[in-house]
C-alpha positions in Angstrom: -18.5 5.5 -2.6 -19.0 2.8 -0.3 -21.5 0.4 0.2 -24.0 1.3 3.5 -26.8 -0.6 5.4 -29.5 -1.5 4.2 -28.0 -2.9 0.6 -26.3 -5.3 2.5 -26.2 -7.8 6.0 -24.6 -10.5 7.3 -26.1 -13.9 8.4 -24.9 -17.0 10.1 -26.8 -20.0 11.3 -30.3 -19.0 10.7 -29.9 -15.5 12.4 -29.2 -11.9 11.5 -25.7 -10.4 12.3 -25.5 -6.8 14.4 -24.5 -4.5 12.3 -22.0 -3.8 14.3 -20.4 -7.4 13.1 -20.1 -5.6 9.8 -20.3 -1.7 9.6 -18.2 1.2 10.4 -18.0 4.6 10.1 -16.0 6.0 6.7 -15.8 9.3 5.4 -14.1 12.3 5.9 -14.2 12.7 10.1 -15.5 9.3 9.9 -19.5 11.0 9.8 -20.7 8.1 8.0 -21.5 5.8 10.6 -22.8 2.9 8.3 -20.3 1.8 5.8 -19.7 -1.8 5.2 -15.9 -2.6 7.0 -14.5 -4.7 4.4 -12.2 -6.1 7.1 -15.2 -7.0 9.5 -17.0 -8.6 6.5 -14.2 -10.8 5.4 -13.5 -11.9 9.3 -17.0 -12.7 9.3 -16.9 -14.5 5.9 -13.9 -16.4 7.1 -16.3 -17.6 10.1 -19.0 -19.3 8.0 -21.6 -15.8 7.7 -22.8 -15.4 4.4 -23.2 -11.9 2.7 -26.7 -11.1 1.7 -26.6 -7.8 -1.1 -30.2 -6.2 -1.1 -31.8 -4.2 -3.5 -29.4 -4.6 -6.0 -31.8 -3.7 -9.1 -31.4 -0.3 -7.6 -27.9 0.2 -7.6 -26.6 -1.4 -11.1 -28.3 0.4 -14.3 -28.2 -3.1 -16.2 -29.9 -5.1 -13.6 -32.3 -2.5 -13.1 -33.5 -2.9 -16.9 -33.5 -6.6 -16.2 -35.8 -6.3 -13.4 -38.0 -3.5 -15.3 -38.4 -5.7 -18.1 -39.5 -8.9 -15.9 -41.7 -6.8 -14.2 -43.4 -5.6 -17.3 -43.5 -9.5 -18.3 -45.0 -10.9 -15.3 -46.9 -8.3 -14.0 -45.7 -8.3 -10.1 -42.9 -6.6 -8.2 -39.5 -8.0 -8.3 -36.1 -7.3 -6.6 -32.6 -8.7 -6.9 -30.4 -9.7 -3.7 -27.0 -11.8 -4.4 -25.9 -14.5 -1.9 -21.9 -15.1 -1.1 -21.6 -18.5 1.0 -18.2 -19.6 1.8 -17.7 -22.9 1.4 -19.5 -25.8 3.4 
């Protein structure tokens, strides 16, 4: 199972990149148009783009539990994202 939009986006120099810059077709017959193209992502990362993994609190059970605990503790909505930024 691949990562799909909207759980990922890329940004560079303060601008969000077009989905065409990092997504592509996948699946049998390539009918799933919004899957991550790993070659495109690696090329963008190599050129200085930041990868933003969004909504991780919906995808990984340990993080789901952690976010629920934080919500219970502070009484406010919480979400978890991850940012992968190249050096420099």
